[in-house]
C-alpha positions in Angstrom: -14.8 -11.7 0.9 -13.0 -11.2 3.9 -13.1 -13.3 6.8 -14.2 -11.5 10.5 -10.8 -11.1 12.5 -8.5 -9.2 12.7 -8.1 -6.6 9.7 -6.5 -3.3 8.9 -7.9 0.2 7.9 -6.6 2.4 5.5 -7.9 5.8 5.4 -6.3 8.6 3.5 -7.6 12.2 3.1 -7.3 14.2 0.0 -8.8 17.6 -1.3 -12.2 16.9 -4.0 -10.7 18.7 -6.4 -7.4 16.4 -6.6 -7.4 14.8 -9.9 -5.0 11.7 -11.9 -5.8 12.2 -15.2 -8.6 13.5 -15.8 -10.9 12.3 -13.2 -11.7 12.4 -9.6 -8.2 10.5 -7.7 -11.1 9.2 -5.2 -12.3 7.7 -8.3 -8.9 6.3 -8.9 -8.2 5.3 -6.1 -11.2 3.3 -5.8 -11.3 1.7 -8.8 -7.7 0.3 -8.3 -8.6 -1.1 -4.8 -11.4 -2.7 -6.8 -8.8 -3.9 -9.3 -6.9 -5.1 -6.4 -9.1 -7.6 -4.9 -9.3 -5.3 -1.9 -12.7 -6.3 0.4 -14.4 -2.9 -0.5 -14.2 1.1 -0.1 -15.8 4.2 0.8 -15.8 7.0 -0.2 -16.8 10.0 2.2 -17.1 13.9 1.5 -16.4 16.3 4.5 -18.4 19.9 4.6 -14.7 21.5 6.2 -11.8 20.8 7.3 -8.4 21.8 7.2 -4.6 19.5 6.3 -0.8 20.7 6.4 -1.1 24.2 5.3 -3.7 24.8 8.3 -6.0 26.5 5.1 -9.3 25.8 5.8 -11.5 24.1 3.1 -15.5 24.3 3.7 -18.5 23.9 1.1 -20.1 26.8 0.1 -23.6 26.9 -1.7 -22.4 29.4 -4.3 -19.9 27.8 -5.5 -19.5 26.0 -9.0 -16.0 23.1 -7.5 -15.3 22.5 -4.3 -12.6 21.7 -2.4 -13.7 20.3 0.8 -11.6 17.4 2.0 -12.5 13.7 0.8 -11.7 10.6 3.0 -11.3 6.9 1.6 -11.2 4.4 4.1 -10.5 0.7 2.9 -10.8 -2.5 5.3 -8.9 -5.6 4.5 -6.5 -7.8 5.9 -3.4 -6.9 6.8 -1.1 -8.4 4.0 -3.9 -6.9 1.1 -3.5 -3.2 2.8 0.0 -4.0 2.7 1.0 -5.1 -0.6 -2.3 -2.2 -2.0 0.6 0.6 -0.2 2.5 1.2 -3.7 -0.2 2.3 -5.0 -1.3 4.6 -2.6 2.4 6.6 -2.7 2.0 6.6 -6.4 -1.0 8.5 -6.2 -1.3 10.3 -3.3 1.1 13.4 -3.5 -0.4 15.6 -1.4 -2.8 14.7 1.5 -3.0 12.2 4.6 -2.3 8.5 4.4 -2.7 6.4 8.0 -3.2 2.3 8.4 -4.7 1.2 11.9 -5.9 -2.5 13.1 -9.4 -3.4 13.3 -11.3 -5.9 14.4 -13.7 -6.9 12.1 -16.7 -8.3 13.3 -19.2 -8.5 9.9 -18.6 -8.9 6.0 -21.5 -9.4 4.0 -23.0 -8.6 1.1 -26.7 -9.1 0.0 -27.5 -11.9 -1.4 -29.3 -11.5 -5.2 
C-alpha cells in the first residue's frame, strides 16, 4: 500500500494491438508492474485517438480487431516509478510515456 503524500503518475499510451510476444503489450506492462511491487495499475481503452503518426484510430462496430488507443496509469512513490522506467523503456517501442507529480490523498483496498 502506498502512503498518502507526494507521488508520481506514470501514464503510457499505446495501441490495443501492440504485442509483447503472444500477449497484449498492456498485459505485459501490468504484469511487470505487479511483479515490481508497484502500488497499482489501471488500463483504460479509448474509443478514438491519434498519436505521432497523426493517423486516427477509432473503434469500429464491425471490425474483428481494433487498434484503438490504450492508456496504462500507474501511481506510486517517485523512487519506485524511477526504478520501473527501464522496463517501460524496454517494452514501449511505439507510444507515449509521461510522468508527473501527484498528491496521493488516499490509497486503500477492500478488507476481506
